[in-house]
N, C-alpha and C positions, 0 to 999 in steps of 0.2 A: 716538071716533073721529077727529070735528072736532079735537081735542086731540092729538093721535097728527097729523093734517096738518098745523095749524097750524103745530106744533117741526120738523115735516120743513120746512118751504119757512123756516124762519126760520134754519134751522140750512146750509141751501144757503144763504143768502139771507148768509151772514157769511163766507160764504167759504171754509168748513171740510169739503170734502169732501174724502175720505181714498181717491189716486189709488193705481188698482193698482199695485206694482214691476213694472218694466217685464220681460216674459221673454228671457232671456239666448238662448234656442237661437237664433232666427232672427238675433239678434243676431252669435252664434258664425259661424253659417253665413255671415253676408256681412261679418263682416268678418275673421277665422280664420280658415274652414276654408285659404283656399291654403297657407296655411302652414304649418299644426299638421294638420290631417289634420280629417273626417267626424269621426272616430272618437276623435278625441282622440288617437292615439299619435303626430304627430310626422309633419313630411314637411323643409319648407324647416327652419319652426323644429320648437324641441324638443317632446315628451310633453307636453300638457297631464290630465293627473293628478295627483290629491293622492300619489299616491304615487311621482314624480316633481318633484313643488315641496317636497316634507318640507325644505329646504336655501333654500326664500325663501319666507320668513315673509308676510301677506297681504298687511300694508304695501307690502312692498315688490315684492309683485306688480301692485297696484295705481299706486303710482308709474310703472313700468312701463307700465301699459295708458298712463297717465295720455302721460309726454311721453317710452316712447319706450328704447331699449338701444341707447349710443353705439355704433359702431366695427361694429353689426349692422345685419340688415335688417327690425330690428324698432322699426318708426315708432309715434310715439306717437296717441291716437284723441281727444288734450284740444277739438280744435277742430272733433270727429264724433263726438263722442257726450255725454250730457248726461253728470253726476256721479255719479244712480244708475243710467245705465247699464252705465256702468265696474265703476261696486260690482257690480250683478248682475251682470255678466262676471265680476266676479273671483270671487264665488261659486261660480259655478259649474264654475269648472274646478278649483275646491277640493273640490267635490260628486262623491263615486265616481257612476263611469258605471249606470245601470239593470242591466246584461248588462255582464258580466268580461265584454273583449276576451282576445282567444284572440292566441296568439302560436307558432305549433308550426311540424310540419317543411317544412309552402308556404309558409309565409312570410318565413321565415327564408332559403331557396335562394335563393326571388324579389327578395331585397335583397340580393345578394349581386352586389357593382360591382368587374371585374378591370381594373385600372390601368392594367395591365404581366404582359405574362405572367414566369413566374418562368424565369430565368436569361439574362433579352433586355435585361438591362442591364451595363454595366461591373462585372467586379469590383473594381475598383480603386477607394478615394475619388475623386470631381472636386471633393476641395481638398485643400490642403496641412495641414493640421493634420493632429497625430496622431488617428487614431480610437476609440485605448482611451483616449484623455485625455478626454471628453468631457463637455459634461453637454447631458440636456435637459430644459429650465426648461417646465413647461409652465402659461401665464398664462391663470385661472381667471379673470379679471374680463373677460376679453377675450375668450376663446375662438379663444386661440394659441396656437403650439408655438415654441419656439428652439431652435434647437442653436448652443448656445456653446462655444467656442473653450479648453479646460482649462486651456490656460498664456497663453495671454493673454486670456486670459474676453472677448472681443471675440465680436461676432456671426456665425455663418458664415453663418445659413440663422432665415427665422421665415416660420410656416405655419399660415393659419385652423386651427381642428380645430371637432369635431362637440362638441357645446353642452353643456358639464359633466364634462371628463373626469373622472373616479372610482377611485381605487386607486392610482394611480401607476404608469408605463408600465412596461410591461416587455419586457427583452432575450434573444435568442435568444447562445447560449453563443461566441459567437464576434463580437457586437455590435456586426453590421451591423445587424442590425431590431431594430428596437424597434414596440412595440404598444400601443395605447393601450383605455380599454375611455369608451364613455362613460355618463354617468346614466340613457339614455334606450336604454340595448341596441346602440348605434355599438362596432362592434369593428374599426379600423383598424390597419393594418400599413404604417411607414414602412421607406421602405428608406434607411438613413444616409447610407451611401458615393452614392447618387446623389439623394440630399437632395426623395423624392419619394412619393407616401402610396401602394401600386402592388395593393391591392384593401382591400374594406373588406365587414364585412356584420353587418346585422342579430340579434345573439341572443336579444336579450329587449323587454320591454317597460318592464323597470326591470333594471339587468345592478350590480351590484356591487362586484367585483373578475372580474379571471383570471388566468390562471395560463400560463406559459410549461415543458414539459416539460422536464428537461436537460442530454436530445440536442435541444432545440429544433424535433422533428419535431409537438409540438403545444401547439394554446392550449387554453385550459381557461375558461368564462364561464359565474358564478355567476351564478343571478339571481333579482329580491326575487318579479317578477313577469315570467313565474309563474315555480311552481315547480318551474324546471328544474335542471338546469345539463348546458351542448352542448359539445360535443368537435370543434372548426376541427383541419382538417389546418394547419400556419402554413404550406404554401407555396405556397395560393390562398386560403388560409381556405375555402375548401371544407366545408361540413360532413357530418359521421360520423358523429354520435350526440346525438342528444337526451336526458339522464336524466333522469325524476319521478324529485324529490326527496321519499319517503314512505316511512314506517316499516311495520314491521311490520303493523299492520289498516287500509294504505290510506292513511294520512293527511298530508299532504301538507305540506311545510314551507319558508318563504321562507328561500334562502340570504343572508345579511347579510353573508362574510367568506371 
C-alpha cells in the first residue's frame, strides 16, 4: 500500500497528470447553437451532421473552426478556444447523434418562406440581355450564384446562396425560373426575369438532387436523410406529398441521385 501511494505521489510530482478531454456538448451549446441549431440541423449556418459534412474532411473542418470561413458569418475561434477544445468540437460534429433527427410534414411546412406571391412580379426581364442565353454560375467556394450575359460574358446579378448547393440548377421550360438544392435540404426558387429569390423550403436534412417536371408544374427533391422523395408545387414550393423510399419488405433506402 505504501509503495502504491509513493508511486502515485511521484507520478503527480512529475506533472504527468492525464487531463480529461474537453466535453464538446457545452462548447457546442455556447458557441455553435445560434447558427447551427440545437439538433445540429442548421439555421443561419449549415447542418453539422456526418452526412452533411461528407465533402468537408475533418482537417478542413478544424481549419474552419479555427480561422473561420471568408465571406461568410462563420468566425474563427482560435482566440476563444484551446486547440483541444476545437478538436473536441470537430470530433463532435462528425459523430452521429444518439437519436436520428426527424424531418417530416410539420417541419417541411413550417420551413417554407414565400418572399413574393406568384404572379405579382413583372412578366418581362428587368435586364436587356437575351433571357434564353444566360449562364447560371454556382460559386461553390463562397456560396454565391452569378447570372451571366451569355453574349457578353458579363455579370448581370450576383446573390448569396444556401450553403453547398448540390446537383446543379434546374429550370422551368420557359427559362424564367431556376431551382437550387442545397446539401442540407433547402430548395430555392429564383425568378431570373426579376432577379429575386421568390420562395424557399427545406425538404430534408440532407438532399442530393432535385428534378423539375416537363410541364414545369412540379419539383421533386431526393433525400439522403430522411430517406424520402418530396414533391413540391413549383408555383410556390408548397408541399404536395412525401414519399417514403422503401422496398416491398418496408426497408428504407437513401436516394443518392
